[in-house]
C-alpha positions as CSV (number, residue, x, y, z in Angstrom):
1,X,18.6,29.0,-6.8
2,X,21.8,27.0,-7.6
3,X,22.0,23.8,-9.3
4,X,23.2,22.0,-5.9
5,X,19.9,23.0,-4.2
6,X,17.6,23.0,-6.8
7,X,16.1,19.7,-6.5
8,X,13.2,19.2,-4.3
9,X,13.1,17.1,-1.4
10,X,10.5,14.5,-2.6
11,X,10.4,12.2,-5.7
12,X,6.6,11.6,-6.6
13,X,6.9,8.2,-8.6
14,X,4.3,6.8,-10.3
15,X,5.2,3.3,-11.7
16,X,3.3,2.6,-14.8
17,X,2.6,-0.7,-16.8
18,X,0.3,-0.2,-20.0
19,X,-1.4,2.7,-18.4
20,X,-2.1,4.7,-21.6
21,X,-5.7,4.9,-20.8
22,X,-4.9,6.2,-17.2
23,X,-2.3,8.5,-18.0
24,X,-4.3,11.3,-19.7
25,X,-6.8,11.1,-17.0
26,X,-4.7,11.1,-13.7
27,X,-1.2,12.5,-14.6
28,X,-2.3,16.2,-15.1
29,X,-3.5,16.7,-11.7
30,X,-0.5,15.4,-10.3
31,X,1.4,17.8,-12.5
32,X,-0.5,20.8,-11.5
33,X,-1.3,19.8,-7.9
34,X,2.5,19.1,-7.1
35,X,4.5,22.2,-6.2
36,X,7.9,21.9,-8.0
37,X,10.0,23.3,-4.9
38,X,8.5,20.4,-3.0
39,X,8.3,17.4,-5.3
40,X,9.4,16.3,-8.8
41,X,6.8,14.2,-10.6
42,X,8.7,10.9,-12.2
43,X,7.1,8.1,-14.0
44,X,8.7,4.8,-13.8
45,X,7.8,2.9,-16.8
46,X,7.6,-0.9,-16.2
47,X,8.3,-2.2,-19.5
48,X,5.0,-1.0,-21.0
49,X,3.9,-2.3,-24.5
50,X,1.2,0.2,-25.1
51,X,1.7,3.7,-26.0
52,X,2.4,4.7,-22.6
53,X,6.0,6.1,-23.4
54,X,4.8,7.9,-26.6
55,X,2.0,9.5,-24.6
56,X,4.6,10.5,-21.7
57,X,7.0,11.9,-24.4
58,X,4.6,13.7,-26.4
59,X,2.1,15.2,-23.8
60,X,3.8,15.4,-20.8
61,X,7.4,16.8,-21.4
62,X,7.8,18.2,-18.0
63,X,7.5,14.7,-16.3
64,X,10.6,13.0,-15.9
65,X,10.5,9.4,-17.4
66,X,12.8,6.6,-16.2
67,X,12.1,3.5,-18.4
68,X,12.5,-0.1,-17.4
69,X,13.2,-2.6,-20.0
70,X,10.8,-5.2,-18.4
71,X,7.7,-5.4,-16.0
72,X,9.2,-6.1,-12.8
73,X,5.8,-6.1,-10.9
74,X,4.7,-3.3,-8.2
75,X,7.1,-4.2,-5.8
76,X,10.5,-4.8,-7.6
77,X,9.5,-1.9,-10.0
78,X,9.3,0.5,-7.0
79,X,12.4,-0.9,-5.7
80,X,14.6,-0.1,-8.7
81,X,12.9,3.3,-8.8
82,X,13.7,4.0,-5.0
83,X,17.3,2.9,-5.8
84,X,17.6,5.5,-8.4
85,X,15.9,8.1,-6.4
86,X,18.5,7.5,-3.8
87,X,21.3,7.9,-6.3
88,X,19.8,11.0,-7.2
89,X,19.8,12.4,-3.9
90,X,15.9,12.8,-3.0
91,X,15.1,12.6,0.6
92,X,11.6,11.3,0.3
93,X,9.7,9.6,-2.1
94,X,5.6,8.9,-2.7
95,X,4.7,5.7,-4.2
96,X,1.7,7.0,-6.0
97,X,-0.4,4.9,-7.9
98,X,-1.2,5.8,-11.8
99,X,-4.9,6.0,-10.7
100,X,-4.9,8.5,-8.3
101,X,-6.0,12.3,-8.6
102,X,-4.3,14.9,-6.5
103,X,-5.7,18.1,-5.6
104,X,-3.3,21.3,-5.3
105,X,-1.2,21.4,-2.4
106,X,-1.7,17.9,-1.5
107,X,2.3,17.2,-1.1
108,X,3.1,20.0,1.5
109,X,1.3,18.6,4.6
110,X,3.0,15.4,4.0
111,X,6.6,16.7,3.6
112,X,6.0,19.0,6.4
113,X,5.2,16.1,8.7
114,X,8.1,14.1,7.9
115,X,10.5,17.2,8.1
116,X,9.1,18.0,11.9
117,X,9.1,14.2,12.9
118,X,12.2,12.4,12.2
119,X,10.8,9.5,14.2
120,X,8.4,8.9,11.4
121,X,9.2,6.2,8.9
122,X,6.1,6.5,6.6
123,X,2.9,8.2,6.1
124,X,-0.1,8.6,4.0
125,X,-2.6,11.2,3.0
126,X,-6.4,10.2,3.4
127,X,-7.5,8.3,0.3
128,X,-11.1,9.0,-1.0
129,X,-12.9,7.5,-3.7
130,X,-12.3,8.9,-7.3
131,X,-15.8,7.7,-8.4
132,X,-17.5,8.7,-5.1
133,X,-15.7,11.7,-3.5
134,X,-17.6,11.6,-0.4
135,X,-16.6,8.1,0.7
136,X,-13.1,6.7,1.7
137,X,-11.5,4.4,-0.8
138,X,-11.0,0.6,0.0
139,X,-7.4,0.6,-0.2
140,X,-6.3,2.4,2.5
141,X,-8.8,4.9,3.6
142,X,-7.7,7.2,6.6
143,X,-4.8,4.6,7.9
144,X,-4.4,0.8,8.0
145,X,-4.4,-1.7,10.7
146,X,-4.1,-5.4,10.8
147,X,-5.8,-7.8,13.7
148,X,-4.6,-10.7,15.5
149,X,-5.1,-13.2,12.3
150,X,-3.6,-10.9,9.7
151,X,-6.7,-9.3,8.4
152,X,-6.2,-5.7,7.4
153,X,-8.8,-3.2,8.0
154,X,-8.8,0.9,7.9
155,X,-10.1,3.7,9.7
156,X,-13.0,4.2,7.2
157,X,-13.2,0.6,5.8
158,X,-13.8,-2.7,7.6
159,X,-14.1,-5.4,5.0
160,X,-16.4,-4.4,2.2
161,X,-18.1,-1.7,4.3
162,X,-16.7,1.9,3.3
163,X,-17.8,4.7,5.2
164,X,-18.7,8.3,4.1
165,X,-16.0,10.6,4.9
166,X,-17.5,13.1,7.5
167,X,-14.4,14.6,8.9
168,X,-14.8,11.7,11.8
169,X,-11.0,10.6,10.9
170,X,-9.2,14.0,10.1
171,X,-6.9,13.7,13.1
172,X,-3.5,12.8,12.8
173,X,-2.6,9.5,14.4
174,X,-0.3,6.4,14.2
175,X,-1.5,3.6,12.2
176,X,-0.1,0.2,11.4
177,X,0.3,0.4,7.7
178,X,0.0,3.0,5.1
179,X,-1.6,2.5,1.7
180,X,0.6,1.6,-1.1
181,X,-1.6,4.0,-3.3
182,X,0.3,6.9,-2.0
183,X,2.8,5.9,0.5
184,X,5.4,8.5,1.5
185,X,8.8,7.2,3.1
186,X,12.3,8.4,3.4
187,X,14.3,7.1,0.7
188,X,17.3,5.9,2.7
189,X,14.8,4.2,5.4
190,X,13.1,2.4,2.7
191,X,15.9,1.0,1.4
192,X,17.6,0.0,4.8
193,X,14.2,-1.6,5.5
194,X,14.6,-3.9,2.3
195,X,12.1,-2.0,0.4
196,X,8.9,-3.9,-0.9
197,X,9.2,-7.8,-1.2
198,X,9.6,-8.8,-4.8
199,X,8.4,-12.3,-4.3
200,X,4.8,-10.7,-3.4
201,X,4.8,-9.3,-6.8
202,X,1.7,-7.3,-5.9
203,X,-1.0,-7.3,-3.1
204,X,-0.2,-6.5,0.6
205,X,3.5,-5.8,0.0
206,X,2.9,-2.4,1.6
207,X,1.7,-3.9,4.7
208,X,4.9,-6.0,4.9
209,X,7.1,-3.0,4.4
210,X,5.3,-1.1,7.0
211,X,5.9,-3.9,9.5
212,X,9.4,-3.8,9.0
213,X,9.6,0.0,9.3
214,X,8.0,-0.7,12.5
215,X,10.4,-3.2,13.8
216,X,13.1,-0.5,13.1
217,X,11.7,1.6,15.7
218,X,9.8,4.2,13.4
219,X,6.1,5.2,13.6
220,X,3.6,5.3,10.6
221,X,1.1,8.0,10.6
222,X,-2.1,9.2,8.5
223,X,-2.0,12.7,7.5
224,X,-5.4,13.7,6.6
225,X,-4.8,17.0,6.1
226,X,-3.5,16.2,2.6
227,X,-6.2,13.9,0.6
228,X,-6.1,12.4,-2.6
229,X,-8.8,10.4,-4.9
230,X,-7.8,7.0,-5.8
231,X,-9.9,5.0,-8.6
232,X,-9.0,1.6,-7.3
233,X,-9.3,-2.0,-8.9
234,X,-6.8,-0.5,-11.8
235,X,-4.9,-3.7,-11.8
236,X,-7.2,-6.6,-10.9
237,X,-10.7,-6.4,-10.2
238,X,-12.0,-7.6,-6.7
239,X,-13.7,-11.1,-8.0
240,X,-10.3,-12.0,-10.2
241,X,-8.9,-15.3,-8.8
242,X,-5.5,-13.9,-9.7
243,X,-6.2,-11.1,-6.8
244,X,-7.5,-13.7,-4.4
245,X,-4.3,-15.8,-5.0
246,X,-2.1,-13.1,-4.3
247,X,-4.0,-11.7,-1.2
248,X,-4.3,-15.1,0.6
249,X,-0.6,-16.1,-0.4
250,X,1.0,-12.8,0.3
251,X,-0.9,-12.5,3.7
252,X,0.4,-15.8,4.8
253,X,4.0,-14.8,3.8
254,X,3.7,-11.4,5.8
255,X,2.4,-13.3,9.1
256,X,5.5,-15.8,8.4
257,X,8.0,-13.3,7.9
258,X,7.0,-10.8,10.8
259,X,5.6,-12.7,13.6
260,X,8.0,-14.3,16.4
261,X,8.3,-18.1,16.0
262,X,6.6,-18.6,19.4
263,X,3.5,-16.9,18.1
264,X,3.8,-18.3,14.3
265,X,2.4,-21.7,14.7
266,X,-0.7,-20.9,16.3
267,X,-1.5,-18.0,14.3
268,X,-1.1,-19.9,10.9
269,X,-3.1,-22.7,12.2
270,X,-6.1,-20.4,12.9
271,X,-5.4,-18.9,9.4
272,X,-5.6,-22.5,7.6
273,X,-8.9,-23.1,9.6
274,X,-10.2,-19.5,8.4
275,X,-9.0,-20.0,4.9
276,X,-10.7,-23.3,4.8
277,X,-13.9,-21.7,5.6
278,X,-13.3,-19.1,2.7
279,X,-12.6,-22.0,0.3
280,X,-15.8,-24.0,1.4
281,X,-18.0,-20.6,0.8
282,X,-16.5,-20.2,-2.7
283,X,-17.2,-24.1,-3.4
284,X,-20.7,-23.8,-2.2
285,X,-21.3,-20.8,-4.6
286,X,-19.6,-22.6,-7.5
287,X,-16.9,-20.2,-7.8
288,X,-14.2,-22.8,-8.7
289,X,-11.8,-20.2,-9.8
290,X,-11.3,-18.6,-6.4
291,X,-11.8,-21.9,-4.6
292,X,-8.7,-23.0,-6.3
293,X,-6.9,-19.8,-5.9
294,X,-6.9,-20.3,-2.1
295,X,-5.6,-23.7,-2.8
296,X,-2.8,-22.7,-4.9
297,X,-1.9,-19.9,-2.3
298,X,-1.5,-22.3,0.5
299,X,0.6,-24.6,-1.7
300,X,3.1,-21.8,-2.9
301,X,3.4,-20.4,0.6
302,X,4.5,-23.7,2.0
303,X,7.2,-23.6,-0.9
304,X,8.1,-19.8,-0.7
305,X,8.3,-19.7,3.1
306,X,11.6,-21.6,3.0
307,X,13.3,-18.5,1.7
308,X,12.3,-16.5,4.8
309,X,14.2,-17.6,7.9
310,X,14.7,-14.6,10.1
311,X,12.0,-13.8,12.5
312,X,11.7,-10.8,15.0
313,X,11.7,-10.9,18.8
314,X,8.7,-8.9,19.3
315,X,5.1,-9.5,18.2
316,X,3.5,-6.3,16.9
317,X,0.1,-8.0,16.8
318,X,0.1,-7.7,20.7
319,X,-0.8,-4.1,20.5
320,X,-4.4,-3.1,21.2
321,X,-5.8,-2.8,17.8
322,X,-3.8,-5.5,16.6
323,X,-5.1,-8.0,19.3
324,X,-8.6,-7.7,18.0
325,X,-10.3,-10.4,16.1
326,X,-12.1,-8.2,13.2
327,X,-13.8,-11.1,11.7
328,X,-15.9,-11.5,15.0
329,X,-16.3,-7.7,15.5
330,X,-17.6,-7.3,11.9
331,X,-19.8,-10.5,11.3
332,X,-20.9,-11.5,14.8
333,X,-20.7,-8.1,16.6
334,X,-22.2,-6.5,13.8
335,X,-19.5,-3.6,14.2
336,X,-19.2,-1.9,10.6
337,X,-17.4,1.3,11.6
338,X,-13.9,1.8,12.8
339,X,-15.2,4.5,15.5
340,X,-17.3,1.9,17.0
341,X,-14.3,-0.8,17.8
342,X,-13.7,-0.8,21.4
343,X,-10.1,-0.2,22.2
C-alpha cells in the first residue's frame, strides 16, 4: 500500500472537551472496533483544561490528536474538524460522541451503504443505551423524525418513552434526521450544506443540518446493521435549565431557518402557544429555573432570527410522518411506540 492510497476513506472524529473521565472508558472500544483500513480514529480536543490531552498522548498513541486553542462548542468545533478532514482528503466523517462505545465492525456497514448509495447525504447506526443495552438510546434510537410543530421523535423513542430493541426497527429506511451522537456524512457535502450552525452552540444542530441536506436533494437513512452504545446526558442532564434553554431556542431557530415564509408564521404561532403551556407547567411545579429558560429562549430567538434571511421554497414538514402532531398522538391518543403511528 502506497502513501497515496494508505489513508482510509473515513475519519472517525470524536470532539472532546474536558472528557478525561470518559476517554479511558469509551475510546478503547472505538480504537479496537474500528478497522484501520476503513476509518482513522481522531480526537479533536476543544480547548480542554483537564488532563484530556495528557491522557491521549500517554495512553492512546495510535489515536490522532487535533488540538484547538479554545472551546468552540459542539457545532463550531466539528466545523473546524471537518474542514481539516477535507484538507486531509477524507471522503467521509463520522461525528462520534465521546461517550459512545463501538463494537467490532461497527463502521463497515455505514461506509458500505454510503459507497453504494451516492444519493445518500448522511446516515446513522442504531443507537442503543450504554447503561441498558437492551433499550434504544434517547438521542437517536433507530432514526429521527420531526412533526408539524417541530417536535423530534424517533423509531424507538417518543418523548420520554424509550422502547426495548427487539429487532422491530432493523430495516434500513429513510429518516428525517440522524443522531449527532454518531452521524456519518460525506465531508464535502457537509461543507456544502454549511456544516453545523455555530449559533446553536449545542442541541438540535444535527436536525438543522439534516434538514439542509434534504433541501440539497439528498436522502438520510438509518443503517441498523451497525449498532453503537451511547451513554447520553454527558454534557447536560435533562433537567438542567441550560439544556431547556438550548432545546427551546434552537428548535425555534431551525423552524425559522428551514420553513417557507408562507408556512412560518402559523407554525411559530402554534409553538408560542405550546411553549406557553410548557412554561405554565414549570411554574405550577415551582421549577422557576426551567420556566425562565423558556422565556429566555424566546427572547433570544427573536434577537437571533434576524441573522437568518433565506427560506426554502419547499416545506418538508408536509411529508406524511412530518405532518403528524406527535403531542396529540402521544398524550391524547396514548401512542407510545413508533410502530403504532398511523401513516
